[in-house]
C-alpha positions as CSV (number, residue, x, y, z in Angstrom):
1,M,132.2,110.0,102.0
2,N,135.0,109.8,104.8
3,A,138.5,109.7,103.8
4,K,139.5,106.9,106.1
5,L,140.4,103.5,104.9
6,P,140.0,100.2,106.5
7,S,142.8,98.7,108.7
8,A,144.7,95.9,107.2
9,A,142.5,92.9,107.8
10,I,143.6,90.9,104.6
11,K,147.2,90.5,103.6
12,P,147.8,91.7,100.0
13,I,149.1,88.2,98.9
14,D,145.8,86.8,100.2
15,L,143.9,89.2,98.1
16,Q,145.9,88.2,95.1
17,V,144.8,84.7,95.6
18,L,141.1,85.7,95.7
19,R,141.6,87.9,92.6
20,D,143.0,85.0,90.7
21,C,139.9,83.0,91.3
22,L,137.4,85.5,90.3
23,R,135.7,86.0,87.1
24,G,134.5,89.2,88.4
25,E,136.2,92.3,89.6
26,L,137.8,92.6,93.1
27,I,137.7,96.3,94.3
28,E,140.2,97.5,97.0
29,P,140.3,100.8,99.0
30,D,142.7,102.3,96.3
31,H,140.4,101.5,93.5
32,S,138.7,104.5,91.8
33,D,135.2,102.8,92.2
34,Y,135.7,102.0,95.8
35,A,133.7,104.9,97.3
36,E,130.6,104.2,95.4
37,A,131.0,100.4,95.6
38,R,131.1,100.5,99.5
39,S,128.1,102.8,99.7
40,V,124.6,101.5,100.4
41,W,121.1,102.9,100.3
42,N,120.9,104.0,103.9
43,G,123.0,107.2,104.4
44,M,123.5,106.4,108.0
45,I,125.7,103.3,107.2
46,D,129.3,104.2,106.5
47,R,131.6,101.2,106.6
48,F,134.8,100.3,105.0
49,P,135.3,96.8,103.8
50,A,138.9,95.5,103.0
51,A,137.6,94.3,99.7
52,I,134.5,94.2,97.4
53,A,134.0,91.2,95.1
54,R,131.7,91.9,92.3
55,C,130.6,88.3,91.4
56,R,129.6,87.2,88.0
57,G,128.7,83.6,88.9
58,V,128.2,80.9,91.4
59,R,131.9,80.0,91.3
60,D,132.9,83.6,92.3
61,V,130.5,83.2,95.1
62,A,132.0,79.9,96.4
63,A,135.4,81.3,96.0
64,C,134.6,84.3,98.1
65,I,133.1,82.0,100.8
66,G,136.1,79.6,100.9
67,F,138.4,82.7,101.0
68,A,136.5,84.4,103.9
69,H,136.5,81.0,105.8
70,D,140.2,80.3,105.3
71,N,141.1,83.9,106.4
72,A,138.6,84.1,109.2
73,I,137.4,87.3,108.1
74,P,133.6,88.6,108.3
75,I,131.6,88.6,105.1
76,A,128.6,90.8,104.1
77,V,126.3,89.8,101.2
78,R,124.9,92.5,98.9
79,G,122.0,91.9,96.6
80,G,120.1,95.1,96.2
81,G,121.8,96.9,99.2
82,H,118.3,98.3,100.2
83,N,118.4,97.4,103.9
84,V,118.0,99.8,106.9
85,A,120.2,97.9,109.1
86,G,123.1,97.9,106.5
87,H,123.7,94.2,106.3
88,A,125.1,94.6,102.8
89,T,128.5,96.0,103.9
90,C,131.0,95.5,106.7
91,D,134.2,97.0,108.2
92,N,137.6,95.3,107.3
93,G,135.9,92.3,105.7
94,L,134.8,91.1,102.5
95,V,131.6,92.3,100.7
96,I,130.2,89.6,98.3
97,D,128.5,91.8,95.8
98,L,125.9,90.0,93.6
99,S,124.7,93.1,91.8
100,P,126.2,92.0,88.4
101,M,124.2,88.8,88.9
102,N,120.6,90.1,88.1
103,R,119.4,88.0,85.2
104,V,115.7,87.1,85.1
105,E,114.2,84.4,83.1
106,I,110.5,83.9,82.6
107,D,108.8,80.6,81.7
108,P,105.3,81.9,80.7
109,A,103.9,78.4,80.1
110,A,104.9,77.1,83.6
111,R,104.4,80.5,85.2
112,I,107.8,80.2,86.8
113,A,110.5,83.0,87.1
114,K,114.3,82.2,87.7
115,V,115.9,85.3,89.3
116,Q,119.6,85.7,90.1
117,G,120.5,86.9,93.6
118,G,121.5,90.4,92.6
119,A,118.3,91.5,90.9
120,T,115.9,94.1,92.0
121,W,112.2,94.0,91.9
122,A,112.2,96.2,88.9
123,D,114.1,93.6,87.2
124,V,111.6,90.9,87.9
125,D,108.5,93.4,87.2
126,N,109.7,94.4,83.9
127,A,110.5,90.9,82.8
128,A,107.4,89.2,84.1
129,Q,104.9,91.9,82.9
130,A,106.1,91.2,79.3
131,F,103.8,88.1,79.8
132,G,101.2,89.5,82.0
133,L,102.6,87.8,85.0
134,A,103.9,88.9,88.5
135,T,105.0,87.5,91.8
136,P,104.6,89.3,95.0
137,G,107.4,91.8,95.4
138,G,107.9,94.8,97.6
139,V,106.5,98.5,97.2
140,Y,109.8,100.2,96.0
141,S,111.2,98.9,92.9
142,G,114.7,99.2,94.0
143,T,114.4,96.6,96.6
144,G,116.6,93.5,96.3
145,V,114.7,90.4,95.6
146,A,117.0,88.3,97.9
147,G,116.7,90.6,101.1
148,L,113.1,91.0,100.8
149,T,112.3,87.5,100.2
150,L,114.6,85.9,102.7
151,G,112.8,88.3,105.4
152,G,109.4,87.6,104.2
153,G,108.2,90.1,101.5
154,F,105.2,92.4,102.1
155,G,104.0,94.1,99.0
156,W,100.8,95.1,96.8
157,L,99.9,91.5,96.1
158,R,100.2,89.9,99.5
159,N,96.5,89.4,100.3
160,Q,95.7,87.6,97.1
161,Y,99.0,85.7,96.4
162,G,100.9,85.8,99.8
163,L,104.3,87.2,100.6
164,S,107.4,87.0,98.4
165,C,108.6,84.1,100.5
166,D,105.3,82.2,100.0
167,N,106.0,82.1,96.4
168,L,109.6,80.8,96.6
169,I,109.4,77.4,95.0
170,G,113.3,76.6,94.7
171,A,116.6,78.1,95.0
172,Q,120.3,77.5,94.3
173,V,122.4,78.1,97.4
174,V,126.1,78.2,98.3
175,T,126.5,77.0,101.7
176,A,129.2,77.9,104.3
177,D,131.3,74.9,103.3
178,G,131.3,76.0,99.7
179,R,128.9,73.5,98.2
180,V,126.4,74.5,95.6
181,I,123.0,72.9,96.4
182,R,119.3,72.9,95.3
183,A,116.5,73.6,97.8
184,D,113.0,72.7,96.7
185,E,110.2,70.4,97.9
186,T,112.1,67.4,96.8
187,Y,115.8,68.4,97.6
188,N,116.8,69.8,101.0
189,A,113.2,70.7,101.7
190,D,114.1,71.9,105.3
191,L,116.4,74.4,103.8
192,L,113.6,75.7,101.4
193,W,111.3,76.1,104.6
194,G,114.2,78.2,106.3
195,L,114.7,80.4,103.2
196,R,111.1,81.2,103.2
197,G,111.4,84.1,105.7
198,G,114.3,82.9,107.9
199,G,116.6,85.5,106.9
200,G,120.0,85.0,105.2
201,N,121.2,82.5,107.8
202,F,121.9,79.4,105.7
203,G,123.9,80.2,102.7
204,I,124.1,82.8,99.7
205,V,121.1,82.3,97.3
206,T,122.5,82.7,93.9
207,E,119.1,82.0,92.1
208,F,115.5,82.1,93.2
209,E,112.7,80.4,91.7
210,F,109.3,82.0,92.1
211,R,105.6,81.0,91.2
212,L,104.1,83.6,89.0
213,H,100.5,84.8,88.8
214,P,98.2,86.6,86.1
215,V,98.5,90.3,87.0
216,G,97.8,93.3,84.9
217,P,99.1,94.7,82.6
218,E,96.8,97.3,84.0
219,V,95.5,97.5,87.6
220,M,93.2,99.7,89.7
221,F,95.6,101.5,92.2
222,A,94.5,103.9,95.0
223,F,97.0,106.5,96.1
224,V,95.3,109.4,97.7
225,F,96.4,111.9,100.3
226,H,93.7,113.2,102.7
227,D,93.8,115.9,105.1
228,G,95.0,114.6,108.5
229,R,94.4,117.7,110.8
230,G,92.2,117.9,113.8
231,D,90.4,114.5,114.4
232,K,90.7,113.4,110.8
233,M,93.6,111.1,111.4
234,H,91.7,109.2,114.1
235,Q,88.7,109.0,111.7
236,A,90.8,107.8,108.9
237,I,92.5,105.1,110.7
238,R,89.1,103.9,111.9
239,R,87.9,104.1,108.3
240,Y,90.9,102.1,107.2
241,R,90.3,99.4,109.8
242,D,86.6,99.0,109.0
243,F,87.5,98.8,105.3
244,C,90.2,96.1,105.8
245,A,87.6,94.0,107.8
246,E,85.3,93.9,104.7
247,A,87.8,94.1,101.7
248,P,88.1,90.9,99.4
249,D,91.6,89.2,99.2
250,Q,92.2,90.9,95.9
251,V,92.9,94.2,97.8
252,S,96.2,94.8,99.5
253,T,96.7,98.2,101.2
254,I,98.9,100.3,103.1
255,M,98.0,103.4,105.2
256,A,100.5,106.1,106.2
257,C,100.2,109.2,108.3
258,G,102.7,112.2,108.1
259,V,103.1,115.8,107.0
260,I,103.3,117.0,103.5
261,P,107.1,117.4,103.0
262,P,108.7,120.5,101.3
263,E,109.0,118.9,97.8
264,P,107.4,121.5,95.3
265,D,108.1,119.0,92.4
266,I,105.8,116.4,94.0
267,F,103.5,118.4,96.0
268,P,101.8,121.9,95.6
269,T,103.5,124.5,97.8
270,E,100.3,125.5,99.6
271,I,99.9,122.2,101.3
272,H,103.4,121.7,102.4
273,G,103.5,121.0,106.2
274,I,99.8,119.8,106.4
275,P,99.3,116.6,108.2
276,F,98.1,113.9,105.9
277,V,96.6,110.4,105.8
278,L,97.6,108.2,102.7
279,F,95.5,105.4,101.5
280,G,97.4,103.3,99.2
281,G,95.8,100.0,97.7
282,L,96.0,97.8,94.8
283,Y,93.4,95.4,93.3
284,A,95.0,92.1,91.9
285,G,91.9,91.5,89.4
286,P,90.0,93.2,86.7
287,A,90.5,97.0,86.9
288,D,86.6,97.9,86.8
289,E,86.2,95.7,89.9
290,G,88.9,97.3,91.5
291,Q,87.5,100.7,91.1
292,R,84.5,99.7,92.9
293,A,86.4,97.8,95.7
294,L,88.8,100.6,96.5
295,Q,86.2,103.4,96.2
296,P,85.7,103.8,99.8
297,L,89.3,104.8,100.4
298,L,88.8,107.6,97.9
299,D,85.4,108.7,99.3
300,F,87.1,109.7,102.7
301,G,86.9,113.4,102.1
302,K,88.1,115.9,99.5
303,P,91.8,114.9,98.8
304,L,94.7,116.9,99.2
305,V,96.4,115.0,96.3
306,D,95.0,112.0,94.4
307,H,97.1,109.9,92.1
308,S,94.7,106.9,92.0
309,G,93.3,105.3,88.8
310,I,93.9,102.6,86.4
311,M,97.6,102.3,85.6
312,P,100.3,99.8,84.5
313,Y,101.1,97.3,87.2
314,V,104.9,98.4,86.7
315,E,103.9,102.0,87.5
316,A,102.1,101.1,90.6
317,Q,105.2,99.3,91.7
318,Q,107.3,102.4,91.4
319,V,105.0,104.8,93.1
320,F,107.1,105.0,96.3
321,D,110.4,105.2,94.4
322,P,110.8,109.1,94.8
323,D,110.3,108.9,98.4
324,Y,113.2,106.9,99.4
325,P,116.3,108.2,97.5
326,K,119.7,106.5,98.1
327,G,121.8,108.6,100.8
328,M,118.8,109.8,102.9
329,R,119.1,108.6,106.5
330,Y,116.7,105.9,107.5
331,Y,115.6,104.2,110.9
332,W,112.7,101.9,110.6
333,K,111.3,99.7,113.3
334,S,108.0,97.6,113.4
335,L,105.6,95.7,115.6
336,N,102.8,93.3,115.0
337,L,99.5,94.7,116.2
338,Q,97.0,92.1,117.7
339,H,94.0,94.4,117.1
340,L,93.3,98.1,116.0
341,D,90.7,99.2,118.4
342,D,90.1,102.9,119.4
343,E,92.7,103.0,122.2
344,V,95.3,101.6,119.9
345,I,94.5,104.1,117.2
346,D,94.6,107.0,119.8
347,R,98.1,105.9,120.9
348,I,99.2,105.7,117.2
349,V,98.0,109.2,116.4
350,E,99.6,110.6,119.5
351,H,103.0,109.4,118.4
352,A,102.6,110.1,114.7
353,N,102.0,113.8,115.6
354,R,105.4,113.8,117.2
355,Q,107.5,113.0,114.2
356,V,110.5,115.0,113.8
357,S,111.3,115.0,110.1
358,P,108.8,115.9,107.6
359,Y,109.9,113.0,105.4
360,S,108.9,110.4,108.1
361,T,105.7,108.5,108.2
362,T,103.7,106.2,110.3
363,D,102.7,103.0,108.2
364,L,99.9,100.6,108.9
365,W,100.0,97.3,106.8
366,H,96.9,95.0,106.9
367,I,97.6,91.4,107.2
368,G,94.9,89.1,105.8
369,G,93.9,87.1,103.0
370,A,96.6,84.6,101.8
371,V,99.2,86.0,104.3
372,A,97.0,85.0,107.2
373,R,96.2,81.7,105.8
374,G,99.8,80.6,105.4
375,S,101.2,78.0,107.7
376,A,104.3,77.5,110.0
377,E,104.9,74.2,108.3
378,D,105.3,75.9,105.0
379,S,107.7,78.7,105.9
380,A,109.8,80.1,108.6
381,F,108.1,83.6,108.4
382,Y,106.2,84.6,111.7
383,G,103.6,87.2,111.8
384,R,100.6,85.8,110.3
385,Q,98.8,85.9,113.6
386,A,98.8,89.7,113.6
387,A,96.0,91.9,112.4
388,F,98.1,94.9,111.4
389,L,101.8,95.7,111.1
390,L,102.9,99.0,112.5
391,N,106.0,100.5,111.0
392,P,107.1,104.0,112.1
393,E,109.8,104.9,109.7
394,A,112.1,107.9,110.2
395,N,113.5,109.4,107.2
396,W,115.7,112.5,107.4
397,Q,118.7,114.4,106.0
398,N,121.1,115.9,108.4
399,P,123.3,113.8,110.7
400,E,122.9,116.2,113.7
401,D,119.2,115.0,113.7
402,D,120.0,111.3,114.2
403,A,119.4,111.1,117.8
404,A,115.9,112.8,117.7
405,N,114.6,110.9,114.8
406,I,115.8,107.5,116.2
407,G,114.4,108.5,119.5
408,W,110.9,109.2,118.1
409,V,110.8,105.7,116.6
410,Q,112.2,103.8,119.6
411,A,109.8,105.7,121.8
412,F,106.9,105.0,119.5
413,I,107.6,101.1,119.5
414,D,108.2,101.0,123.2
415,D,104.9,102.6,124.0
416,M,102.9,100.2,121.6
417,E,104.4,97.0,122.9
418,E,101.4,96.3,125.1
419,F,99.2,95.9,122.0
420,S,101.5,93.2,120.5
421,D,102.9,89.7,121.2
422,G,106.4,91.4,120.9
423,S,106.9,90.1,117.3
424,R,107.8,92.4,114.4
425,Y,108.6,92.2,110.7
426,L,112.5,91.6,110.7
427,N,113.1,93.5,107.5
428,F,111.9,96.6,109.5
429,A,114.0,96.0,112.6
430,G,116.0,99.2,113.0
431,F,119.7,98.1,113.7
432,Q,118.6,95.0,115.7
433,E,120.0,96.5,118.8
434,E,117.9,94.0,120.8
435,G,120.0,91.2,119.4
436,D,119.0,87.5,120.2
437,E,116.0,88.7,122.2
438,M,114.5,90.2,119.0
439,M,115.3,87.3,116.9
440,R,113.5,85.0,119.5
441,K,110.6,87.2,119.5
442,G,110.6,87.8,115.9
443,F,110.6,84.3,114.9
444,G,108.4,83.1,117.6
445,P,107.8,79.4,117.8
446,Q,109.9,79.0,114.7
447,H,113.1,80.1,116.4
448,A,114.1,76.7,117.9
449,R,113.6,75.0,114.4
450,L,115.8,77.8,112.7
451,A,118.5,77.4,115.3
452,A,118.7,73.7,114.4
453,L,118.7,74.3,110.8
454,K,121.4,76.9,111.2
455,R,123.5,74.2,113.1
456,K,123.1,72.0,110.1
457,Y,123.9,74.5,107.3
458,D,126.2,77.1,109.0
459,P,127.5,75.7,112.2
460,H,130.1,78.4,112.7
461,N,127.7,81.3,111.9
462,L,129.6,82.5,109.0
463,F,126.5,84.3,107.7
464,R,125.8,86.4,110.6
465,L,125.2,90.0,109.0
466,N,121.5,89.3,108.7
467,Q,118.4,88.7,110.8
468,N,120.8,86.4,112.8
469,V,119.8,83.1,114.3
470,K,122.7,81.5,116.2
471,P,123.3,77.7,115.9
472,A,121.7,75.4,118.4
């Protein structure tokens, strides 16, 4: 951590006013916990807020919003803090930290989960699986529920049950003027529409209400690394494309290309540095059916490593956790692909083989089933029209390698634009360097409606550290 401190953006007397309003703790730069409290998951993000408010309830959140408004200072909202762009912190402003607010309540009879805004998907999965239930989350258990849901939410249940945002049926929101309001199909239904994939533009969600589905407790999960040398990477992507065309909705998959990293605790030393293709998939149904449905992914060839099998759902949800440690440097971008024909595959392989870091991967997410059937009338999320989501993710350790890794991702995405309508998954959007143009393309025809909704709920753009849509 750097030793520098933020410039004086907030007068000490003003901070005392805020401190007196909070049930939670206010952490300033001279606090012993400041260095840890200001840090977020992406090691590239190194910012110095003037204060961090660890909120313990809705009143704390409202007090922070009022304070930020009155003092004209920037705010960042932290849920899980797991965001490539680093929206969970800011320089010389106020971080509204919801992490102490991580309670999850399950109503097994109604199949509804009430989830506070600081919870992670590990919190939700552990609570819901006690009743054999789940709602679509991410593929990394440390991801914050709030950020993933507000940006869409791709995970292992998507083709069967939709995105995380598709399963959001209600929310408690603190708006820019400090009001605490309800958003559901009856009250403020326009706001509920915007929360379903429209980013954190309209307020701070202090409680999410999700629809739950019967899942597990054991599922069939494919997680197999095949040899990607020579022409095998081309062959594997074609196999994946053809498999997805025939797979039932119960199957949700990810394919990744990369090289086996030098991690002896995870991979045998003799395969380090070998190009691989990874097939990952979960069957949201009876495990024996899942074995048959996922078998074509396992039969591609003799695997380098195979972790497939019947396992607890919560274990499948955590399979990627070791790959994304806090403090590593991350830069991810994405693009919605209209098709995955041989020309597209050749271009993907060409760029995948240029990755700079052994920890990077080129990911392909199939978009189908319940995701593709979703409606623009039901949610602000845009991307259901695509066949696959392409996500080159650069993951590396040393700051001196920043330019090379970022350049690899940017060149990759630029060269693939001709196979896309220009839209992308905004949770994987680099540092959003393209600004308003990215948002217009990312939200597509929903952008105008979102801008009008922003004008209604946040006319002065107080909530702007997000996938920001400016007020109309």
